[in-house]
C-alpha positions in Angstrom: 29.4 35.6 92.0 28.7 36.7 95.6 30.6 39.8 96.8 31.8 40.2 100.4 33.4 43.5 101.3 34.9 45.2 104.3 34.5 42.4 106.7 36.8 40.9 109.4 37.0 37.2 110.2 38.9 35.4 113.0 36.9 32.3 113.6 37.9 28.7 112.7 37.1 27.8 109.1 35.3 31.1 108.6 34.3 30.5 104.9 34.7 26.7 104.8 33.5 25.1 101.6 32.3 28.3 99.9 32.1 28.7 96.1 32.0 31.6 93.6 32.8 34.4 96.0 34.7 37.7 95.5 36.0 38.9 98.8 37.3 42.5 98.8 39.0 44.6 101.5 38.6 42.0 104.2 40.8 41.0 107.1 41.5 37.6 108.4 42.8 38.4 111.9 41.6 38.7 115.4 41.5 37.2 119.0 39.8 34.0 118.1 42.9 33.0 116.1 41.0 30.7 113.8 42.6 28.6 111.1 41.7 27.4 107.6 39.5 30.3 106.5 38.9 29.0 102.9 39.4 25.2 103.2 37.8 23.0 100.6 36.6 26.0 98.5 36.4 26.7 94.8 36.2 29.7 92.5 37.4 32.3 95.0 38.7 35.8 94.3 40.4 37.7 97.0 41.2 41.4 96.4 43.0 43.8 98.7 42.7 41.4 101.6 44.9 41.0 104.8 45.7 37.4 105.9 47.3 37.1 109.4 46.0 33.7 110.4 47.3 30.2 109.5 46.5 27.8 106.6 43.9 30.0 104.8 43.8 28.1 101.4 44.0 24.3 101.6 42.4 21.9 99.2 41.0 24.7 97.0 40.3 24.8 93.3 40.4 28.1 91.3 41.9 30.9 93.3 42.7 34.5 92.3 44.5 36.6 94.8 45.6 40.1 94.1 46.8 43.3 95.8 46.8 41.4 99.1 49.1 40.6 102.1 50.0 37.4 103.8 52.0 38.2 106.9 54.7 36.2 108.7 52.0 34.7 110.9 50.1 33.4 107.8 51.8 30.0 107.8 51.4 27.5 105.1 49.0 29.6 103.2 48.4 27.5 100.0 48.6 23.7 100.2 47.1 20.9 98.1 45.4 23.4 95.8 45.2 24.0 92.0 44.4 26.7 89.5 46.0 29.5 91.4 46.7 33.1 90.2 48.5 35.5 92.4 49.3 39.1 91.5 50.9 42.0 93.4 50.8 40.2 96.7 53.1 39.9 99.7 53.7 36.3 100.7 55.7 36.3 104.0 54.6 33.3 105.9 56.8 30.1 106.1 56.0 27.3 103.7 53.6 29.5 101.8 53.1 27.2 98.8 53.3 23.4 98.8 51.9 20.5 96.7 50.0 22.8 94.4 49.4 22.5 90.7 49.0 25.1 87.9 50.1 28.2 89.7 50.9 31.7 88.4 52.6 34.3 90.5 53.4 37.8 89.2 54.7 41.1 90.5 54.9 39.8 94.1 57.2 39.7 97.1 58.0 36.3 98.7 59.8 35.8 102.0 59.1 32.2 102.8 61.4 29.4 103.9 60.6 26.0 102.3 58.4 27.6 99.6 57.0 25.6 96.7 57.8 22.1 97.7 56.5 19.3 95.5 54.5 21.6 93.2 53.8 21.2 89.5 53.5 23.8 86.6 54.4 26.9 88.6 55.1 30.1 86.7 56.7 33.1 88.5 57.6 36.4 86.9 58.6 39.9 87.9 59.0 38.8 91.5 61.5 38.9 94.3 61.9 35.9 96.6 63.9 35.1 99.7 63.8 31.5 100.9 65.7 28.3 101.9 65.0 25.0 100.2 63.1 27.0 97.6 60.9 24.9 95.2 62.4 21.6 96.2 61.2 18.5 94.3 58.9 20.6 92.0 58.4 20.1 88.3 57.5 22.2 85.2 58.7 25.5 86.6 58.7 28.6 84.4 60.5 31.6 85.8 61.1 34.9 84.1 62.7 38.0 85.7 62.8 36.5 89.1 65.4 37.8 91.7 66.1 35.2 94.3 68.4 34.9 97.4 68.7 32.1 99.8 70.3 28.6 100.3 69.6 25.2 98.9 67.3 26.3 96.0 65.8 24.2 93.2 67.0 20.9 94.5 65.6 17.8 92.8 63.5 19.9 90.3 62.7 18.6 86.9 61.6 19.8 83.4 61.9 23.5 84.1 63.0 26.8 82.4 64.5 29.9 83.9 65.0 33.1 81.9 66.4 36.6 82.7 66.8 35.8 86.4 69.2 36.7 89.1 70.0 34.0 91.7 72.3 34.5 94.7 72.1 31.0 96.2 74.3 28.3 97.6 73.9 24.6 96.6 71.4 25.4 93.9 70.0 22.9 91.3 71.4 19.9 93.1 70.1 16.7 91.5 68.1 18.8 89.0 67.0 17.1 85.8 66.1 18.5 82.3 66.5 22.2 83.2 67.4 25.2 81.1 68.7 28.5 82.5 69.0 31.3 80.0 70.3 34.9 80.1 70.7 34.8 83.9 73.1 35.4 86.7 73.8 32.5 89.1 76.0 33.3 92.0 76.8 30.8 94.8 79.0 27.9 95.9 78.7 24.3 94.6 76.3 25.0 91.7 74.2 22.1 90.3 76.1 19.1 91.7 74.7 15.7 90.7 72.5 17.2 88.1 71.5 15.7 84.8 70.7 17.3 81.4 71.0 20.9 82.6 71.9 23.7 80.2 73.2 27.2 81.0 72.9 29.5 78.0 74.3 33.1 77.9 74.6 33.0 81.7 77.1 34.5 84.2 78.2 31.9 86.7 79.9 33.1 89.9 81.4 31.0 92.7 83.6 28.2 93.8 83.5 24.5 92.7 80.6 24.7 90.3 79.0 21.9 88.2 80.5 18.8 89.6 79.3 15.2 89.3 77.0 16.2 86.4 75.7 14.2 83.5 74.6 15.7 80.2 75.7 19.2 81.2 75.9 22.0 78.6 77.2 25.6 78.9 76.6 27.8 75.8 78.4 31.1 75.7 78.7 31.5 79.5 81.1 33.5 81.6 82.6 32.2 84.8 83.9 34.3 87.7 85.7 33.0 90.8 85.2 29.5 89.5 87.8 27.0 90.7 87.8 23.2 90.7 85.0 23.3 88.1 83.4 20.3 86.4 84.9 17.6 88.7 83.8 14.2 87.5 81.3 15.7 85.1 80.4 14.9 81.5 80.1 18.4 80.0 80.1 20.3 76.7 81.0 23.9 77.4 81.9 27.1 75.6 83.2 29.5 78.2 83.9 33.2 77.3 86.1 34.1 80.2 89.2 32.7 82.0 88.6 30.0 84.6 90.7 29.5 87.7 90.9 25.7 87.5 89.2 22.7 85.9 89.4 19.4 87.7 89.0 15.9 86.3 86.3 16.3 83.6 85.3 12.8 82.5 85.6 11.1 79.2 83.1 12.5 76.7 83.6 16.1 77.9 84.6 18.9 75.6 85.4 22.3 77.3 86.4 25.3 75.2 87.9 28.2 77.2 90.1 31.2 76.4 92.3 30.6 79.4 92.6 28.4 82.5 95.1 28.7 85.3 95.2 25.0 86.1 93.9 21.8 84.7 94.0 19.1 87.4 94.0 15.5 86.3 94.7 13.3 89.3 92.4 10.3 88.6 92.5 7.9 85.7 89.0 8.8 84.6 89.7 12.5 84.3 90.4 12.4 80.5 87.8 15.0 79.2 89.0 17.4 76.6 89.9 21.0 77.5 90.6 23.3 74.5 92.4 26.6 75.0 91.2 28.6 72.0 92.7 31.7 70.5 90.5 34.8 70.4 90.8 38.3 69.1 90.8 39.6 72.6 93.8 38.6 74.7 92.9 36.7 77.9 95.4 36.4 80.6 95.1 34.1 83.6 96.2 35.4 87.0 
């Protein structure tokens, strides 16, 4: 593998089509303002590098990026690429990842609107992320210990697992299919509307009007806070450990077990799902 160290590049397609290169302590910045530094490359390792120019990694195969920084000016950094490993890296440009396959991101910091669209087999762990429309239309996501904030996340995703995460996000998991969220905190309004086969296990769910218009919804040992008008027109099996403000029109086939609920609203003929108020050792009082 060729090693390139302590260089600065600012020209267009500076290392276009290169293969089997380790690039270390290099900067992609300068007055020429060139784009697409590593387009159509393979087997590239970037270590302790600074990326301040647009579109550096497009149509690449086999990337390892570590201890590096992609600034706000580094737009659309990784598109149409596969076999990507990123560790301890700042990713602050808009649309930093799109239509990529087989991606691993660890110990990194992401501030990137429209991150991760239409990508497949993406693993993210021990990472903080801020975004809007995060991971939209992506599949086979595997998240562990991810802290996320932003609106409209995980819409239209499929076949994904999230564990030990903290999400502060509005309109999350809309139209999601075949998704499991475990041991996590999910805070935000209008959670997971129109989803199908989504399971929340040992989760803390916070916010108004969650989990409406769902099919095949499961809640296992979950707490709910500030949740009103929950489960409207959903088919759900749920075991909830805390009082709920209100449940509205769960559909036939639903079975909801809850220690206390202030109000059960049934104002449509189809709202016949079962709601069981169970006795517990601890006394639960509704406000």
